[in-house]
DOZAKE-27028 format. One line per field, with one value per residue (C-alpha): residue in three letters; x, y, z negated. Coordinates in steps of 0.001 Angstrom, whole numbers, plus 500000, padded with zeros to 6 digits. Example, Ala and Ser with C-alpha at 12.3 -4.5 7.8 and 13.67 -1.06 7.14 Angstrom:
REM residues 2
residu = [ALA, SER]
u = [512300, 513670]
v = [495500, 498940]
w = [492200, 492860]
//
This chain:
REM residues 173
residu = [UNK, UNK, UNK, UNK, UNK, UNK, UNK, UNK, UNK, UNK, UNK, UNK, UNK, UNK, UNK, UNK, UNK, UNK, UNK, UNK, UNK, UNK, UNK, UNK, UNK, UNK, UNK, UNK, UNK, UNK, UNK, UNK, UNK, UNK, UNK, UNK, UNK, UNK, UNK, UNK, UNK, UNK, UNK, UNK, UNK, UNK, UNK, UNK, UNK, UNK, UNK, UNK, UNK, UNK, UNK, UNK, UNK, UNK, UNK, UNK, UNK, UNK, UNK, UNK, UNK, UNK, UNK, UNK, UNK, UNK, UNK, UNK, UNK, UNK, UNK, UNK, UNK, UNK, UNK, UNK, UNK, UNK, UNK, UNK, UNK, UNK, UNK, UNK, UNK, UNK, UNK, UNK, UNK, UNK, UNK, UNK, UNK, UNK, UNK, UNK, UNK, UNK, UNK, UNK, UNK, UNK, UNK, UNK, UNK, UNK, UNK, UNK, UNK, UNK, UNK, UNK, UNK, UNK, UNK, UNK, UNK, UNK, UNK, UNK, UNK, UNK, UNK, UNK, UNK, UNK, UNK, UNK, UNK, UNK, UNK, UNK, UNK, UNK, UNK, UNK, UNK, UNK, UNK, UNK, UNK, UNK, UNK, UNK, UNK, UNK, UNK, UNK, UNK, UNK, UNK, UNK, UNK, UNK, UNK, UNK, UNK, UNK, UNK, UNK, UNK, UNK, UNK, UNK, UNK, UNK, UNK, UNK, UNK]
u = [727750, 725018, 726297, 725100, 726849, 724608, 725243, 725258, 722502, 722819, 720294, 722827, 725439, 725427, 726015, 728852, 730452, 730128, 731641, 734425, 735495, 735127, 737090, 739816, 740387, 740476, 743013, 745314, 744589, 747308, 750057, 749323, 749070, 745603, 745915, 746976, 744257, 741576, 742723, 742472, 739051, 737700, 738984, 738271, 735027, 733045, 729542, 730228, 733269, 731483, 728415, 730547, 732284, 728951, 727729, 730828, 729778, 733258, 733133, 731137, 730327, 729000, 727996, 728730, 725915, 726195, 722851, 721341, 723990, 726552, 729904, 732014, 732205, 734040, 734864, 735889, 737136, 737540, 738700, 739469, 738203, 741292, 743813, 746573, 746327, 746155, 744155, 740826, 741595, 742092, 739852, 741082, 740017, 740368, 738732, 738031, 737009, 735633, 734408, 736750, 734133, 733775, 737452, 739080, 735953, 736991, 734854, 737782, 738409, 734743, 734959, 738071, 736381, 733368, 735668, 737215, 733744, 732836, 736076, 735345, 731783, 733264, 735741, 738786, 742008, 743673, 742679, 744915, 745097, 747366, 748463, 750242, 753882, 753645, 750509, 752293, 749195, 747280, 750224, 750438, 746659, 746708, 749784, 747948, 745135, 747516, 748396, 751989, 753736, 754496, 755080, 754365, 752850, 752677, 749707, 749170, 747963, 747524, 751054, 752748, 753812, 753410, 753946, 751458, 752718, 750745, 749758, 748060, 746524, 745876, 742409, 741826, 738601]
v = [099938, 097852, 096057, 093387, 091493, 090512, 088994, 091502, 090938, 091689, 094531, 096290, 096488, 100302, 100525, 098010, 100054, 103311, 101949, 100177, 103396, 105504, 103216, 102297, 105950, 106996, 104288, 104391, 107635, 109722, 107191, 106780, 108998, 110148, 108367, 105040, 105244, 106045, 103224, 100777, 102032, 101868, 098328, 096765, 098475, 098873, 097443, 094561, 093380, 093641, 091887, 088998, 088766, 088735, 085892, 083760, 080835, 080781, 084431, 085770, 089439, 090889, 094394, 095507, 097655, 099924, 101252, 100316, 102309, 100543, 100910, 098589, 095299, 092028, 089843, 086223, 083765, 079999, 077491, 079041, 082508, 083015, 085472, 082898, 079127, 078198, 075007, 073775, 074070, 077847, 080901, 084289, 087602, 089625, 092836, 094165, 097778, 100188, 103717, 106161, 107269, 103658, 102869, 102497, 100976, 097315, 096622, 095326, 092741, 091737, 091262, 089081, 086961, 086637, 085538, 082923, 081622, 081386, 079525, 077016, 076495, 075761, 073317, 075379, 074988, 078249, 081869, 084257, 087747, 090209, 093533, 096317, 096347, 100018, 099582, 098974, 099635, 096864, 094467, 095046, 094685, 091271, 090146, 091043, 088743, 085827, 086184, 085588, 086608, 083711, 085156, 088106, 088820, 091674, 094001, 096449, 099946, 101201, 101130, 100872, 097395, 097136, 094332, 092759, 090833, 087579, 086637, 083521, 082074, 078433, 077654, 075228, 073416]
w = [619897, 621517, 624615, 627027, 629801, 632713, 636150, 638987, 641534, 645231, 644954, 642681, 645435, 645554, 641807, 642107, 644876, 642942, 639724, 641649, 643343, 640191, 637893, 640367, 641264, 637599, 636779, 639807, 641663, 640028, 640749, 644469, 647513, 648500, 651867, 650356, 647726, 650288, 652562, 649681, 648565, 652123, 652550, 649151, 648187, 651379, 651182, 653572, 651614, 648270, 649666, 650912, 647538, 645713, 647937, 647343, 645120, 643537, 642404, 639478, 638867, 635606, 634586, 631052, 629706, 626683, 625481, 628894, 630867, 633068, 631319, 633428, 635222, 635433, 638445, 637888, 640516, 640582, 643175, 646583, 645606, 643419, 644835, 644202, 644500, 640834, 641298, 640060, 636342, 636409, 636302, 637513, 636035, 639223, 637998, 634547, 634995, 632401, 632996, 631205, 628639, 627458, 627013, 623589, 621976, 622157, 625234, 627290, 624593, 624691, 628471, 628129, 625448, 627738, 630592, 628305, 627403, 631084, 631805, 629059, 630320, 633749, 632092, 633003, 631043, 632037, 632493, 634402, 635875, 637621, 636111, 637981, 636932, 635888, 633768, 630459, 628363, 630132, 629873, 626115, 625780, 627480, 625530, 622314, 623466, 624035, 627713, 628775, 632024, 634356, 637833, 640122, 643508, 645974, 646092, 648925, 648148, 651672, 653118, 649699, 648617, 644848, 642360, 639993, 636990, 636717, 633170, 631880, 628770, 628026, 626726, 623908, 623168]
//
């Protein structure tokens, strides 16, 4: 499978919005009410919010292409863009989203390895992320890649307070 990871440019904002809504809905739509899901999508993935995120110098967005088609994307945060104050030596993987047709081909692992490379280039010593407490498959996936749980935080899906398990991995070299 031929794949490429490329930075997302501002002129790709509509594609970013479309894939954000598609992948988030596919992953979490069945477990949440339609109203809560729609509230979240309207808030998190409106064009103004995404545009501001893309312009943040401490956030990095990448599309994953498979045979020239967008298969997913990755959002990384450092410094004050992190959703938790983890300090200057940490990099957060805030979003790692794959379109359903591209799952189960090892692409998620490639995105995590890419995130680790980016963290090392930025001289970070730690990579971390949050995983919904009910997403056991994702938790096991990250554990298999060397991440360990260290805390939790609240995540709001509309009016529903949910919990993300925070997981981290120390980087060597």
